[in-house]
Phi, psi and omega in degrees: 000145177237143180278166177297330178299323179295339181259006181289150178304322181294318178296319179295317179302316182294321178299313183284335176296318178298319177294320180295336179270344189233354187272083173273160168112358175093179189301318182295317177297321180299318179298326175293317176300316181298317181298315180299319186283316192256340176261307185281312188273308186265343177056043175290332176203166184282167178300316182292321178294324179294316179299323178292321178295318177298319179298318178299314185288334174283335178287326182280151168291156179114183183281106189301314184295319178296323180291324174299316178298318177300315181296320177299317176297322178296315178299323188277320188221021179071203182298321179294325176294322177301312181294323180294317180297315179299313183297315182297319183282334192258321191296323180305310181288326179296316178297317180298320182285328174294318176299322178295319179296318179293320177294323178295322181289323185265334184231022181302323180290341182271352179292147179304142178303133178091345183296314180293324177297321176298322177292325177291321180295319182295333177298327176301312182294320183293314180291323178298319177297319180294316178301315182295312182296315180292322179297319180296323184270329187257348180233067187274355184222173186297322183296315182284330174295319179295318178297320178298313181295319179296320178297318179299311182297319183294318181287333174289322179286327183231076184286099181205144179299321181288329174297321178297321177297317178298322178297318180296315179296316180296320179295324176297320178295316179299317178297319182299319185256347187241349182250154180287126179302143178289152177275135178280154182239164178296148182203171174246143177300142177287151181284074185288144174235006184246149177270158175302327179297316177296321178300316178296324178299313181291320178294322177295321178294320177303309183293321180298318179291320181296321181275326187276327182300315178299321178294318179294321180293328176286320182288326181238090185290078179248132184296326178293318178295320177298319179295314178300315181300314183297314184282328175296317180295319178299317180290339182274338193241015182258115172256138172107001175105187193298317185296332183288343177288346184303307182296324178294315180294323179298319179293328185279324190248333181273316182303316177280000178084018179290323180224135176295145183297326179296317178293323179303310183289323177297317178295322178295321176297316180297329180296338177285341187268354181250153177284176176087187188286145180290339179298344177291354169307331177300325179296320175299314183294320178294322178289328179274354180305135182291352165056185355285158356278159179214185178061216182298320180295312178300318179297317180294318180295314179297319180297312180296320183293320183284334178269343183302318178301325180297317175304307187294321182288321178297309180295329182280324187273333185306317181294343183251006187294324182302316178286325182291320184290340178270356182272104185293329179292324176295321178295322178293318177300319178297323178298320177294318179296317180298320177296320180295320183290334171297320176296320177298320180290323177296320177297319178294328176299322177285308183220114024258353194294306183289311187297332183262355184244326186261105183242351185204165175304327178295321177297317179299314180299319179295319179297320180295316178299318180296320181294318177295321178299322181284315191266331184254310181279347177059035177286150178294144184304323182296325179290322178294320178299312178299319179296320179292322176299316178293321179296318178298321178295315180292321181290337176277000177106013178070000000 
């Protein structure tokens, strides 16, 4: 038995705050931390229900590990529990990255020579590791490897956020009609507290914002509205987890000159050194935004905008998951989308990550050492980030 106190938003916030302060290692590691905490230790739900929840959040666009946390908070404490879980898991890394952006803006010239270059180089290793891991699991056959390669080439030839959206939609159609549907497995119903009517309301709001914000931003040329539109769209259209948001965010903030590419890559490198979800990189970008808004306000707006789709999709999709998980055609479409997002991430590995970070044999060597440290030595990402920062400084002459 659990008391009402255990289900209070404050209790849920404290549980997730501890995870937000200690969960290093990226989305896959986060799911492991959640399983240990909520299945093994606290027994909030069964092993099979947890696996089903992870499957749902991987099916949805957005940050899968954060969405699992939101759903756990929703099961435990309703909508307030969802917000408490998100805040506890997200705010530590978001605050750290906003502080880094402010420090970079005011004291960037005082940083040791080579430190920022080291942070840009470590991004090469981190994205390369993500491409390799996702490619092995999401592109296991010739059809999906081909779809991945075609997606990569197309986005390199036509670098645009809307082209990326088109690729995702086309890949879903190709998967729906060209890939073998996945086999469904035994499962237990999730502990739902939402009605289908509420789910439709949240899904309708998600779609209305996705379609309406770009039109509103064009009709009312306000910088804050433009910022909300850009980050909401990025959070709505990312399948596959945190690293895949990189090409969308780069197209949204670097191309129009909101954030310098050097700062973009340095912030992305720093995001690997903090615990919690990688989507908090948006807080760095909002704070580094040439504004207005900028600083704490810009960081908060960007953070809220990129996570808002996740709130709406989790609350909207949960009432319909039982039917969706039994739909083999939906699973096949998702397989096509997942293959395409590996291609998008591979394109991002080349441009902007590689082209803006690797300028010399020393940079290549440092990136190679970082990749080996991550994939072979299994060092934690935060330690590799610190090592690359120190390595960049030493290679620049100390």
